[in-house]
C-alpha positions as a printed NumPy array, in Angstrom:
array([[ 29.563,  -2.407,  16.81 ],
       [ 33.519,  -2.145,  17.623],
       [ 33.789,   0.938,  15.056],
       [ 30.668,   2.7  ,  16.356],
       [ 31.767,   2.432,  20.129],
       [ 35.297,   3.823,  19.228],
       [ 33.57 ,   6.603,  17.43 ],
       [ 31.371,   7.487,  19.993],
       [ 34.548,   7.272,  22.549],
       [ 36.369,  10.028,  20.684],
       [ 33.472,  11.991,  20.733],
       [ 33.178,  12.094,  24.506],
       [ 36.874,  12.385,  24.511],
       [ 36.683,  15.552,  22.35 ],
       [ 33.676,  16.284,  24.328],
       [ 36.218,  16.006,  27.638],
       [ 38.594,  18.34 ,  25.752],
       [ 36.724,  21.107,  25.375],
       [ 36.273,  22.564,  28.742],
       [ 40.388,  21.736,  28.936],
       [ 40.806,  23.464,  25.791],
       [ 38.548,  26.728,  27.079],
       [ 40.744,  26.901,  30.426],
       [ 43.93 ,  26.418,  28.423],
       [ 42.474,  29.748,  26.09 ],
       [ 42.053,  31.754,  28.995],
       [ 45.247,  30.994,  30.481],
       [ 47.682,  31.225,  27.948],
       [ 45.842,  33.347,  25.265],
       [ 43.19 ,  36.093,  26.962],
       [ 45.637,  36.219,  30.271],
       [ 48.75 ,  37.137,  28.237],
       [ 47.113,  38.403,  25.246],
       [ 48.871,  36.807,  22.803],
       [ 47.067,  37.175,  19.521],
       [ 48.382,  34.341,  17.764],
       [ 48.061,  32.369,  20.851],
       [ 44.417,  32.917,  20.757],
       [ 44.087,  32.472,  16.514],
       [ 46.044,  28.952,  16.853],
       [ 43.525,  27.925,  19.881],
       [ 40.323,  29.705,  17.878],
       [ 41.343,  27.148,  15.061],
       [ 42.474,  24.271,  17.391],
       [ 38.778,  24.65 ,  19.166],
       [ 36.939,  24.528,  16.215],
       [ 38.864,  21.301,  14.956],
       [ 37.935,  20.226,  18.267],
       [ 34.036,  20.51 ,  17.485],
       [ 34.328,  19.453,  13.928],
       [ 36.07 ,  16.373,  14.908],
       [ 33.371,  15.373,  17.995],
       [ 30.613,  16.454,  15.244],
       [ 31.561,  13.667,  12.628],
       [ 32.665,  11.221,  15.41 ],
       [ 28.912,  11.515,  16.567],
       [ 27.19 ,  11.404,  13.339],
       [ 28.979,   8.628,  12.   ],
       [ 29.103,   6.428,  15.179],
       [ 25.349,   6.72 ,  15.532],
       [ 24.676,   5.996,  12.11 ],
       [ 26.755,   2.801,  12.476],
       [ 25.102,   1.991,  15.456],
       [ 21.494,   2.51 ,  14.454],
       [ 22.386,   0.073,  11.103],
       [ 23.634,  -2.413,  13.858],
       [ 20.582,  -2.329,  16.063],
       [ 18.26 ,  -3.002,  13.553],
       [ 20.067,  -5.375,  11.593],
       [ 20.233,  -6.997,  14.721],
       [ 16.527,  -6.499,  15.436],
       [ 15.846,  -7.75 ,  12.164],
       [ 17.908, -10.778,  12.285],
       [ 16.44 , -11.969,  15.919],
       [ 12.94 , -11.108,  14.302],
       [ 13.629, -13.537,  11.403],
       [ 15.009, -16.066,  14.005],
       [ 11.922, -15.959,  16.173],
       [  9.635, -15.751,  12.792],
       [ 11.603, -19.029,  11.494],
       [ 11.375, -20.793,  15.036],
       [  7.463, -20.332,  14.979],
       [  6.744, -21.289,  11.024],
       [  9.09 , -23.969,  11.498],
       [  6.919, -27.266,  10.258],
       [  7.891, -29.062,  13.258],
       [  6.313, -26.618,  14.969],
       [  7.321, -25.02 ,  18.403],
       [  6.09 , -26.102,  22.257],
       [  5.328, -22.961,  23.984],
       [  2.622, -22.362,  25.829],
       [  2.213, -18.433,  24.435],
       [ -0.204, -17.271,  22.324],
       [ -0.347, -16.045,  19.   ],
       [ -0.574, -12.427,  20.09 ],
       [  1.89 , -13.16 ,  22.704],
       [  4.396, -14.63 ,  20.034],
       [  3.904, -11.629,  18.163],
       [  4.691,  -9.341,  20.684],
       [  8.16 , -11.55 ,  21.05 ],
       [  8.812, -11.26 ,  17.366],
       [  8.393,  -7.752,  17.288],
       [  9.033,  -5.708,  20.67 ],
       [ 11.188,  -7.949,  22.297],
       [ 13.453,  -8.4  ,  19.478],
       [ 13.703,  -4.591,  19.134],
       [ 14.193,  -4.07 ,  22.888],
       [ 17.276,  -6.859,  22.909],
       [ 18.769,  -5.311,  20.285],
       [ 19.304,  -2.135,  22.501],
       [ 22.364,  -3.988,  24.185],
       [ 24.103,  -3.11 ,  21.406],
       [ 23.299,   0.745,  21.623],
       [ 24.04 ,   0.443,  25.368],
       [ 27.797,  -1.157,  25.006],
       [ 28.449,   1.551,  22.599],
       [ 27.659,   4.547,  24.725],
       [ 28.722,   2.743,  28.24 ],
       [ 32.399,   2.552,  26.724],
       [ 31.918,   6.283,  25.52 ],
       [ 30.54 ,   7.232,  29.051],
       [ 33.604,   5.475,  30.422],
       [ 36.37 ,   6.759,  28.387],
       [ 34.6  ,  10.399,  29.332],
       [ 34.763,   9.596,  33.252],
       [ 38.246,   8.388,  32.623],
       [ 39.718,  11.353,  30.645],
       [ 37.886,  13.931,  33.009],
       [ 39.448,  12.173,  36.14 ],
       [ 43.192,  12.393,  34.517],
       [ 42.184,  15.953,  33.476],
       [ 41.215,  16.916,  36.878],
       [ 44.031,  14.465,  38.717],
       [ 46.574,  16.541,  36.354],
       [ 45.121,  20.085,  37.691],
       [ 44.897,  18.774,  41.464],
       [ 45.331,  15.215,  42.722],
       [ 41.834,  15.568,  45.487],
       [ 39.4  ,  17.029,  42.308],
       [ 40.911,  13.929,  40.   ],
       [ 40.477,  11.058,  43.219],
       [ 36.983,  12.593,  43.778],
       [ 35.804,  11.526,  40.71 ],
       [ 37.892,   8.337,  40.643],
       [ 36.501,   6.746,  44.264],
       [ 33.142,   8.581,  43.619],
       [ 31.883,   7.018,  40.564],
       [ 32.148,   3.253,  41.452],
       [ 30.475,   3.943,  44.586],
       [ 27.663,   5.848,  42.742],
       [ 27.381,   2.483,  40.52 ],
       [ 27.53 ,   0.043,  43.044],
       [ 25.03 ,   1.828,  45.483],
       [ 22.577,   2.152,  42.185],
       [ 23.498,  -1.521,  41.696],
       [ 21.274,  -2.334,  44.566],
       [ 18.063,  -1.25 ,  42.855],
       [ 18.688,  -3.515,  39.414],
       [ 16.837,  -6.675,  40.675],
       [ 13.835,  -4.444,  41.388],
       [ 13.84 ,  -2.971,  38.001],
       [ 14.179,  -6.432,  36.325],
       [ 11.614,  -7.608,  38.273],
       [  9.463,  -5.142,  37.425],
       [ 10.154,  -4.834,  33.66 ],
       [  9.641,  -8.66 ,  33.222],
       [  6.282,  -8.791,  34.766],
       [  5.47 ,  -5.579,  32.823],
       [  6.532,  -6.77 ,  29.571],
       [  4.409, -10.363,  30.231],
       [  1.868,  -8.446,  31.194],
       [  1.562,  -6.557,  28.05 ],
       [  2.001,  -9.622,  25.683],
       [ -0.79 , -11.375,  27.264],
       [ -2.946,  -8.095,  26.613],
       [ -1.579,  -7.901,  23.277],
       [ -2.503, -11.413,  22.558],
       [ -5.684, -11.389,  23.909],
       [ -6.472,  -7.964,  21.712],
       [ -5.74 , -10.309,  18.875],
       [ -8.137, -12.831,  19.821],
       [-10.583, -10.687,  20.488],
       [-10.39 ,  -8.849,  16.949],
       [-10.249, -12.157,  15.38 ],
       [-13.14 , -13.255,  17.289],
       [-15.498, -10.508,  17.454],
       [-18.413, -11.732,  14.875],
       [-18.321, -15.368,  16.723],
       [-18.89 , -13.339,  20.32 ],
       [-21.478, -11.278,  18.44 ],
       [-23.331, -14.591,  17.473],
       [-23.251, -15.975,  21.059],
       [-24.041, -13.305,  22.645],
       [-20.535, -12.911,  24.849],
       [-19.018,  -9.357,  23.884],
       [-19.598,  -7.926,  26.917],
       [-17.731, -10.685,  28.792],
       [-14.926, -11.304,  26.621],
       [-14.92 ,  -7.552,  26.146],
       [-14.805,  -7.172,  30.233],
       [-11.98 ,  -9.863,  30.746],
       [ -9.782,  -7.435,  28.384],
       [-10.289,  -4.887,  30.355],
       [ -8.949,  -6.44 ,  33.325],
       [ -6.102,  -7.594,  31.653],
       [ -5.503,  -4.377,  29.989],
       [ -5.738,  -2.687,  33.484],
       [ -3.437,  -5.146,  34.844],
       [ -1.241,  -4.707,  31.98 ],
       [ -1.494,  -0.73 ,  32.604],
       [ -0.544,  -0.989,  36.421],
       [  2.563,  -3.52 ,  35.312],
       [  3.732,  -0.731,  33.563],
       [  3.108,   2.195,  36.259],
       [  5.129,   0.392,  38.212],
       [  7.74 ,   0.274,  36.491],
       [  7.569,   3.391,  35.475],
       [  7.793,   4.577,  39.213],
       [ 10.276,   2.267,  39.909],
       [ 12.476,   3.984,  36.76 ],
       [ 11.834,   7.439,  38.089],
       [ 13.11 ,   6.809,  41.33 ],
       [ 16.276,   5.211,  40.286],
       [ 16.874,   7.664,  37.652],
       [ 15.871,  10.686,  40.151],
       [ 18.72 ,   8.925,  42.846],
       [ 21.059,   8.47 ,  40.089],
       [ 20.947,  12.381,  38.872],
       [ 20.73 ,  13.892,  42.732],
       [ 24.08 ,  11.711,  43.842],
       [ 25.861,  12.638,  40.399],
       [ 24.562,  16.576,  40.624],
       [ 25.973,  16.625,  44.438],
       [ 29.489,  14.818,  43.007],
       [ 29.532,  17.526,  40.287],
       [ 28.609,  20.591,  42.383],
       [ 31.08 ,  19.09 ,  45.449],
       [ 33.949,  19.149,  42.839],
       [ 32.986,  22.832,  41.367],
       [ 32.322,  23.903,  44.789],
       [ 36.148,  22.483,  45.824],
       [ 37.889,  23.63 ,  42.755],
       [ 35.981,  27.693,  43.745],
       [ 37.718,  26.954,  47.624],
       [ 40.84 ,  26.068,  45.895],
       [ 40.703,  29.035,  43.515],
       [ 40.438,  31.357,  46.352],
       [ 43.426,  30.085,  48.089],
       [ 45.608,  30.568,  44.934],
       [ 46.032,  26.711,  44.657],
       [ 44.329,  26.314,  40.942],
       [ 44.65 ,  29.367,  38.184],
       [ 41.41 ,  31.019,  37.338],
       [ 41.785,  28.961,  33.687],
       [ 42.133,  25.793,  35.647],
       [ 38.968,  26.877,  37.513],
       [ 37.061,  27.005,  34.753],
       [ 38.132,  23.966,  33.13 ],
       [ 37.195,  21.992,  36.536],
       [ 33.964,  23.776,  36.444],
       [ 33.156,  22.877,  33.273],
       [ 34.463,  19.194,  33.612],
       [ 31.971,  18.96 ,  36.764],
       [ 29.199,  20.338,  34.597],
       [ 30.224,  17.922,  31.709],
       [ 30.733,  14.774,  33.803],
       [ 27.192,  14.593,  35.073],
       [ 26.239,  13.304,  31.486],
       [ 28.241,  10.37 ,  31.348],
       [ 27.938,   9.325,  34.923],
       [ 24.138,   9.089,  33.959],
       [ 24.347,   7.47 ,  31.128],
       [ 26.396,   4.655,  33.66 ],
       [ 24.   ,   4.954,  35.989],
       [ 21.445,   4.153,  33.52 ],
       [ 22.948,   0.471,  32.74 ],
       [ 20.845,  -1.111,  35.381],
       [ 17.668,   0.173,  34.052],
       [ 18.685,  -0.67 ,  30.18 ],
       [ 20.155,  -4.041,  31.405],
       [ 16.76 ,  -4.85 ,  33.134],
       [ 14.608,  -4.397,  30.143],
       [ 17.006,  -5.914,  27.73 ],
       [ 17.124,  -9.138,  29.756],
       [ 13.229,  -9.285,  30.283],
       [ 13.056,  -9.096,  26.64 ],
       [ 15.941, -11.58 ,  26.305],
       [ 14.331, -14.257,  28.533],
       [ 11.293, -13.903,  26.939],
       [ 13.262, -14.436,  23.513],
       [ 14.494, -17.376,  24.901],
       [ 11.231, -19.022,  25.909],
       [ 10.663, -19.472,  22.033],
       [ 14.271, -19.779,  20.482],
       [ 14.601, -22.494,  23.339],
       [ 11.076, -24.699,  23.351],
       [ 11.564, -27.738,  21.514],
       [ 10.089, -28.871,  18.447],
       [  6.638, -30.577,  18.412],
       [  7.652, -33.153,  15.95 ],
       [ 10.666, -35.017,  15.799],
       [ 13.041, -34.956,  12.598],
       [ 10.957, -36.525,  10.276],
       [ 12.58 , -39.337,   8.298],
       [ 13.247, -39.727,   4.822],
       [ 10.297, -41.983,   3.681],
       [  7.749, -41.297,   0.793],
       [  3.966, -42.166,   0.975],
       [  3.337, -44.598,  -1.88 ],
       [ -0.293, -43.723,  -2.151],
       [ -3.761, -41.694,  -1.073],
       [ -5.131, -43.773,   1.279],
       [ -5.257, -42.613,   4.961],
       [ -5.721, -44.895,   8.283],
       [ -6.054, -44.652,  11.782],
       [ -5.788, -46.945,  14.134],
       [ -6.824, -47.224,  17.777],
       [ -6.309, -43.5  ,  18.395],
       [ -6.636, -42.314,  21.606],
       [ -6.181, -38.142,  21.514],
       [ -7.987, -35.534,  23.401],
       [-11.421, -37.146,  23.107],
       [-11.061, -39.821,  20.68 ],
       [-10.911, -43.298,  22.409],
       [-10.031, -45.979,  20.14 ],
       [-10.943, -44.616,  16.543],
       [-10.594, -46.519,  13.481],
       [-11.008, -46.085,  10.205],
       [ -9.548, -46.024,   6.504],
       [-10.054, -44.015,   3.944],
       [ -9.375, -45.666,   0.406],
       [ -7.862, -44.015,  -2.43 ],
       [-10.214, -41.794,  -4.118],
       [-12.804, -42.256,  -1.484],
       [-14.956, -39.368,  -0.609],
       [-15.44 , -39.986,   3.045],
       [-17.906, -38.294,   5.151],
       [-17.557, -38.247,   8.971],
       [-20.376, -37.158,  11.571],
       [-19.278, -36.353,  15.005],
       [-22.071, -36.4  ,  17.26 ],
       [-19.698, -34.469,  19.802],
       [-17.84 , -31.259,  18.097],
       [-14.398, -32.272,  20.053],
       [-14.499, -35.406,  18.277],
       [-14.159, -33.822,  15.183],
       [-12.089, -31.115,  16.402],
       [ -9.661, -33.886,  17.643],
       [ -9.479, -35.922,  14.501],
       [ -8.818, -32.604,  12.312],
       [ -5.849, -31.657,  14.625],
       [ -4.857, -35.243,  14.694],
       [ -4.569, -35.496,  10.952],
       [ -2.872, -32.345,  10.708],
       [  0.361, -33.436,  11.544],
       [  1.217, -30.946,  13.593],
       [  0.626, -33.061,  16.893],
       [  3.606, -34.927,  18.353],
       [  3.506, -39.029,  18.447],
       [  4.217, -38.286,  22.323],
       [  0.694, -36.926,  22.398],
       [ -1.673, -39.471,  21.292],
       [ -1.439, -43.227,  21.29 ],
       [ -2.237, -45.519,  17.835],
       [ -0.977, -44.536,  14.408],
       [ -1.793, -42.839,  11.553],
       [ -0.625, -44.453,   8.358],
       [ -0.315, -42.583,   5.146],
       [  0.002, -44.425,   1.769],
       [  0.219, -47.529,   4.306],
       [  3.192, -45.758,   6.157],
       [  3.108, -44.808,   9.768],
       [  2.814, -40.81 ,   9.837],
       [  6.037, -40.513,  12.052],
       [  8.497, -42.196,   9.814],
       [  7.499, -39.924,   6.552],
       [  9.199, -36.606,   5.344],
       [  7.392, -33.916,   7.58 ],
       [  7.364, -31.925,   4.004],
       [  5.929, -34.601,   1.876],
       [  3.305, -35.752,   4.423],
       [  1.845, -32.027,   4.25 ],
       [  2.21 , -32.613,   0.466],
       [ -0.079, -35.554,   0.95 ],
       [ -2.698, -34.773,   3.434],
       [ -3.662, -31.232,   3.766],
       [ -6.238, -30.427,   6.352],
       [ -8.044, -27.147,   6.034],
       [ -9.493, -26.132,   9.573],
       [-12.771, -25.096,  10.143],
       [-11.429, -21.72 ,  11.571],
       [ -8.887, -20.174,   8.544],
       [ -7.043, -17.049,   7.904],
       [ -6.785, -14.789,   4.909],
       [ -4.083, -12.48 ,   4.862],
       [ -3.973,  -9.07 ,   3.441],
       [ -3.189,  -8.754,  -0.392],
       [ -5.701, -10.022,  -3.036],
       [ -8.297, -12.743,  -3.65 ],
       [ -5.371, -14.493,  -6.124],
       [ -2.816, -14.039,  -3.377],
       [ -5.218, -15.649,  -0.869],
       [ -6.138, -18.378,  -3.43 ],
       [ -2.47 , -18.858,  -4.885],
       [ -0.926, -19.048,  -1.526],
       [  2.306, -17.846,  -3.454],
       [  2.253, -20.96 ,  -6.307],
       [  2.025, -19.617,  -9.541],
       [ -1.677, -20.851, -11.036],
       [ -2.92 , -19.731, -14.588],
       [ -6.208, -18.352, -14.444],
       [ -7.688, -21.114, -16.109],
       [ -6.894, -23.353, -13.07 ],
       [ -8.032, -20.51 , -10.412],
       [-11.606, -20.352, -12.69 ],
       [-11.993, -24.321, -11.548],
       [-11.567, -24.186,  -8.033],
       [-13.45 , -21.016,  -7.329],
       [-16.081, -22.66 ,  -9.47 ],
       [-16.101, -25.889,  -7.273],
       [-15.944, -23.412,  -4.414],
       [-18.896, -21.693,  -5.348],
       [-16.314, -18.314,  -5.292],
       [-16.891, -17.17 ,  -8.517],
       [-19.711, -14.542,  -7.235],
       [-16.57 , -12.824,  -4.909],
       [-14.421, -12.228,  -7.959],
       [-17.685, -11.178, -10.222],
       [-19.065,  -8.749,  -7.529],
       [-15.602,  -6.386,  -7.77 ],
       [-14.388,  -4.914, -10.516],
       [-10.768,  -5.792,  -9.775],
       [-11.892,  -9.474,  -9.898],
       [ -9.046, -11.64 ,  -8.731],
       [ -7.401,  -8.355,  -8.163],
       [ -9.537,  -7.474,  -5.682],
       [ -7.74 ,  -6.479,  -2.261],
       [ -8.403,  -8.079,   0.565],
       [ -7.748,  -6.798,   3.796],
       [ -5.811,  -8.802,   6.89 ],
       [ -7.988, -11.655,   8.476],
       [-10.27 , -11.142,   4.956],
       [-12.023,  -8.352,   7.349],
       [-13.349,  -6.873,   3.755],
       [-15.484, -10.404,   3.254],
       [-18.227, -11.608,   4.719],
       [-18.062, -14.846,   6.632],
       [-19.428, -16.605,   3.526],
       [-16.974, -15.2  ,   1.023],
       [-14.186, -16.246,   3.428],
       [-14.779, -19.516,   3.453],
       [-15.365, -19.987,  -0.026],
       [-11.99 , -18.488,  -1.021],
       [-10.22 , -20.194,   1.917],
       [-11.904, -23.504,   0.174],
       [-10.933, -22.58 ,  -2.992],
       [ -6.778, -21.98 ,  -1.882],
       [ -7.271, -25.634,  -0.396],
       [ -8.646, -26.841,  -3.551],
       [ -6.324, -25.39 ,  -5.848],
       [ -3.19 , -27.328,  -3.884],
       [ -4.622, -30.275,  -5.349],
       [ -3.361, -32.533,  -2.885],
       [ -3.921, -36.537,  -2.859],
       [ -5.741, -36.221,   0.504],
       [ -8.016, -33.268,   1.535],
       [ -9.433, -33.434,   4.947],
       [-12.167, -30.634,   5.212],
       [-13.695, -29.852,   8.854],
       [-17.115, -27.859,   8.422],
       [-16.072, -25.791,   5.442],
       [-19.734, -24.345,   4.34 ],
       [-21.098, -23.5  ,   8.167],
       [-21.039, -19.859,   6.796],
       [-22.991, -19.934,   3.608],
       [-26.472, -20.647,   2.72 ],
       [-28.083, -23.931,   1.732],
       [-27.804, -23.164,  -2.511],
       [-24.456, -22.255,  -2.312],
       [-24.096, -25.46 ,  -0.031],
       [-24.838, -27.794,  -2.264],
       [-23.451, -26.186,  -5.271],
       [-20.094, -26.509,  -3.078],
       [-21.186, -30.087,  -2.861],
       [-21.43 , -30.688,  -5.936],
       [-18.197, -28.763,  -7.035],
       [-15.754, -30.993,  -4.723],
       [-17.047, -34.184,  -5.777],
       [-16.974, -33.218,  -9.749],
       [-13.415, -31.911,  -9.339],
       [-12.051, -34.164,  -7.085],
       [-13.885, -37.725,  -7.698],
       [-13.891, -38.27 , -11.423],
       [-12.139, -40.88 , -14.084],
       [ -9.521, -37.692, -14.6  ],
       [ -8.994, -36.839, -10.938],
       [ -9.706, -39.385,  -8.171],
       [ -8.539, -38.042,  -5.043],
       [ -9.013, -38.711,  -1.37 ],
       [-11.533, -36.44 ,   0.194],
       [-12.553, -36.622,   3.985],
       [-15.281, -34.229,   5.09 ],
       [-15.982, -33.954,   8.554],
       [-18.847, -32.275,   8.81 ],
       [-22.678, -32.403,   9.588],
       [-23.779, -31.163,   6.565],
       [-26.247, -33.137,   4.542],
       [-25.643, -31.115,   1.372],
       [-22.113, -32.512,   1.555],
       [-22.408, -35.656,   2.922],
       [-25.052, -36.513,   0.2  ],
       [-22.585, -36.341,  -2.605],
       [-20.157, -38.505,  -0.246],
       [-19.591, -42.612,  -0.658],
       [-19.587, -43.657,   2.802],
       [-20.09 , -42.06 ,   6.153],
       [-18.544, -42.725,   9.587],
       [-20.726, -41.695,  12.731],
       [-18.065, -41.158,  15.691],
       [-19.829, -40.795,  19.165],
       [-17.875, -40.927,  22.302],
       [-14.361, -40.789,  20.726],
       [-15.067, -44.055,  17.969],
       [-16.629, -45.314,  15.208],
       [-20.35 , -46.486,  16.024],
       [-21.517, -46.948,  12.634],
       [-21.22 , -46.36 ,   8.963],
       [-23.036, -46.498,   5.835],
       [-24.17 , -44.028,   3.305],
       [-25.902, -40.835,   3.95 ],
       [-28.972, -42.313,   2.598],
       [-29.152, -45.392,   4.723],
       [-27.997, -43.781,   7.705],
       [-30.732, -41.055,   7.579],
       [-33.2  , -43.645,   7.237],
       [-31.962, -46.614,   9.768],
       [-30.198, -44.234,  12.146],
       [-33.12 , -41.832,  14.197],
       [-30.257, -40.135,  16.095],
       [-28.033, -39.461,  12.945],
       [-31.372, -38.044,  11.34 ],
       [-31.669, -35.807,  14.317],
       [-28.213, -34.564,  13.852],
       [-27.339, -34.348,  10.004],
       [-31.449, -33.54 ,   9.023],
       [-31.924, -30.808,  11.092]])
């Protein structure tokens, strides 16, 4: 940045010297008719233009690289903060976080360009003032005194621009997040007939963002209009005064040409200096939003170094969201079903076991392999317990890349998990097989296909404890039975005996479990085999055998 600032300064200094050089050529070569002086002057003028041209080109190249590198580093830092295994405590939605990590990171890097241009503009103004003082002191003093007066006056508008820029960026981030949620949830919204209400909410938010953008644009236009007018008046005043001095014989024709050239040129650096508050307002708004993410606390504390010794999972007297004293233990090798009469209980349990909830947000204890979850190294805990939520995400790539999630897996192993998740037809349906392209969020697949690919991904991890939350809601009954058998055969045999917890009301999945827990009002109210509960518990039968 220092090098680019110096090069921009050289460019502006050379730009300042152009009218000075032209004035000297008029006075010392044209007026005198000296051919030698004319040739030397033209060579010098050409060298001046070559210098200013290359100074600009090299300086611009350096500053663009610096800006892009800074924006990239900030994006990486924000992404690292957001994707940190410990989580980040922020009220921003996923869409807003995306805006912060892209748009705000880019705008924050503009400060580098601003610093370089401010330095160059300052060099130009100072050089112009010195040149004018050499020609005539009052002309130079007009620039020396007028420039800070203009900047101080325009600075009064800076708080207005800052507030408008901050509000506009917040509204744009909100509507971006809403758009992300709307696109990802369009199918469920259609399913419940809520697309019109969701669309109306988005339209309202979009109009609010538009109003904020227009308000910022008006404020910027007023500011730039005032600055351009004041700068032009200063330049016209200098040029007019110089003309009067020339008529009086106080300055020569060459000096008049120099003054007029400088008066015209100085508008550019003065305008650049006048834009400082507007750009700073934009940069500050983005920097404040970046600080909300980078300065946010982690959801989870720094984990200890304990390592779980087994694949059993226990929760004791848990009070979290709708859970009220929930207690149970999943034994090693057990396939445990959890039927929650209230959907929020199942969602709360899945969130709790995901390892993304701080100890401060719930009471009770969660134990993995007999060790409190808070004492286990976070990476080890998540390697031991994998929670596949009901709403999963697929990424742009291929079926293979979505199933392996970046891990190397031979095709033979992939065939096993695809068979267990009944996802083989997703592969066989396309000529490219495992290399069939998948668009962002799995939009190119049906709901059932997305669920099966996501289930295959979860099974391929081969976690000691696997928690599945409603993994088959979008598949037909025949496929659901195939998946139930596949999970049982893959994870619960003599050769493989991991723990699986199924949070579901699917009779097909519950029929292959060893034991079923019934949760109501946030606690376990009954337990037994699926067959026994279906025979003896009317509410269970009504809920499950629908």
